[in-house]
C-alpha positions as a printed Julia matrix, in Angstrom:
181×3 Matrix{Float64}:
 101.36  23.03   6.07
 101.33  26.15   4.25
 103.26  28.78   6.81
 103.28  32.71   6.25
 106.1   34.77   7.06
 105.82  35.64  10.9
 106.86  39.23  12.11
 110.52  39.37  13.88
 108.81  39.9   16.9
 107.14  36.13  17.2
 107.39  34.7   20.59
 107.19  30.93  21.58
 105.14  30.92  24.43
 105.05  27.53  25.52
 105.64  24.1   23.81
 104.19  20.8   24.07
 104.93  17.23  21.87
 102.17  18.3   19.96
 101.71  22.15  19.58
 103.48  25.12  20.64
 102.02  28.8   21.62
 103.07  31.69  19.74
 102.53  35.18  19.88
 102.98  37.16  16.66
 102.34  40.84  17.4
  98.95  40.71  19.34
  98.03  37.41  18.06
  98.5   34.47  20.14
  97.86  31.14  18.41
  98.76  27.59  18.28
 100.82  25.58  15.86
 101.65  22.16  14.66
 105.28  21.38  15.95
 105.64  17.78  15.03
 103.92  17.01  11.61
 104.05  18.56   7.79
 100.03  18.54   7.48
  96.6   17.34   8.26
  94.51  15.04   6.27
  90.86  14.44   6.39
  89.07  11.83   4.22
  85.52  12.04   2.65
  84.86   8.43   2.49
  81.45   7.08   0.61
  80.71   3.72   0.01
  79.53   1.9   -2.91
  75.88   2.04  -0.88
  76.2    5.74  -0.5
  77.0    5.67   3.25
  79.56   8.36   4.77
  82.22   6.88   6.78
  82.34   8.52  10.18
  84.2    8.22  13.31
  83.12   8.98  16.8
  85.7    9.23  19.72
  85.94  11.18  22.99
  87.72  14.57  22.81
  89.04  15.87  26.16
  89.59  19.53  24.69
  85.51  19.53  24.64
  84.91  16.81  27.22
  82.46  15.04  24.81
  81.72  12.39  21.86
  82.56  13.92  18.67
  81.01  12.85  15.53
  83.72  13.35  12.67
  85.39  11.91   9.24
  88.6    9.94   9.37
  91.32  12.46   9.87
  95.06  12.61  11.02
  98.55  14.12  10.86
 100.97  13.59   8.25
 104.67  13.4    8.41
 104.69  12.75  12.46
 105.74   9.36  12.68
 109.87   8.75  12.7
 111.14   7.97   9.46
 107.93   9.5    7.83
 108.46  12.8    7.78
 108.24  13.62   4.04
 105.26  11.12   3.77
 103.11  12.41   0.79
  99.48  13.58   2.03
  97.51  11.15  -0.11
  99.47   8.44   1.48
  98.66   9.76   5.29
  94.91  10.0    4.06
  95.08   6.41   3.12
  96.64   5.35   6.29
  94.49   6.95   8.58
  91.33   5.98   6.77
  92.35   2.58   7.21
  93.7    2.76  10.9
  90.46   4.79  11.86
  87.53   2.83   9.98
  89.0   -0.14   8.73
  88.04   0.89   5.13
  90.31   1.45   1.8
  89.69   3.49  -0.92
  91.33   2.75  -4.85
  91.31   6.11  -5.18
  91.63   9.68  -3.81
  90.75  13.17  -5.04
  92.32  16.16  -3.27
  89.37  18.59  -3.2
  90.72  21.48  -0.91
  92.71  22.66   1.86
  91.08  24.22   4.47
  92.09  26.16   8.06
  90.1   24.39  11.03
  90.39  27.29  12.87
  92.59  30.35  11.67
  92.05  32.55  14.62
  93.49  30.2   17.05
  95.53  27.76  14.7
  97.77  27.48  11.8
  96.2   24.05  11.08
  95.31  23.25   7.27
  93.25  20.06   6.24
  93.78  18.86   2.88
  90.42  17.31   2.16
  90.49  13.97   0.18
  87.12  12.59  -1.1
  87.4    8.71  -1.45
  84.39   6.83  -3.59
  83.24   3.26  -3.23
  85.58   2.4   -0.41
  85.88  -1.08   1.11
  85.82  -2.9    4.3
  89.33  -4.45   4.82
  90.01  -4.19   8.61
  88.53  -3.33  12.08
  89.6    0.34  12.34
  89.25   1.83  15.63
  92.52   3.66  15.67
  95.69   3.01  16.64
  96.73   2.25  20.45
  95.69   5.4   21.97
  92.71   5.82  20.3
  89.09   4.37  20.82
  87.24   5.16  17.77
  83.71   3.84  16.85
  82.66   3.77  13.3
  79.28   4.72  11.87
  77.93   4.39   8.37
  74.75   6.54   8.25
  73.31   6.64   4.54
  73.96  10.11   2.93
  69.73  10.33   1.99
  68.96  10.15   5.8
  71.99  11.76   7.49
  70.37  14.91   8.76
  68.02  12.92  10.9
  71.26  10.76  12.34
  73.0   13.68  13.2
  70.31  15.55  14.77
  69.96  12.03  16.88
  73.72  12.34  17.75
  73.57  15.82  19.1
  70.19  14.98  20.87
  72.36  12.25  22.85
  74.73  14.64  23.7
  77.5   14.26  21.03
  79.18  17.18  19.12
  79.57  17.09  15.43
  82.46  18.4   13.64
  82.55  21.13  11.01
  84.57  18.46   9.02
  81.2   16.39   8.76
  79.78  19.05   7.24
  82.3   19.9    4.83
  82.19  16.68   3.9
  78.46  16.64   2.96
  79.23  19.77   0.77
  81.57  18.1   -1.49
  79.49  14.47  -1.86
  76.5   16.71  -2.59
  78.52  18.95  -4.82
  79.99  16.09  -6.74
  76.51  14.85  -7.61
  75.54  18.44  -9.4
């Protein structure tokens, strides 16, 4: 994860297992303290379906529609895991799909006024189902495969059902459509 040089006045306000809260001058923000990066996978099937995940997120108290994503280098013995390898692992764990090839397309801050977290986005085309997905033991992920051609209607239905759409979904659609022009 790219880090800028912090001012000497940097102060750790609190620290948990996954994040710490710091003050740098007037700014207070959260930073990851257990990984080297974060990956997000824009996976599309040969049938032109976007692979999406759904899981309850306690921070917002709702089900959230997202793309496969997760931490890189957070497991003991895998602190130097390559981002592309992390992306492959997250895709399989969360969705049950695998990709023969991943293409890195962007590094984007998730919420630059709140956290230092940078997502490394990868595109995977013609992914194939190989497992059940659903995430690791503490996750309860539902996998969805809406057609890209009708995804706007599908997303609107999910919002009407009270779910939130993570902005990574809209970024994913941008990269899917951009690759077609």
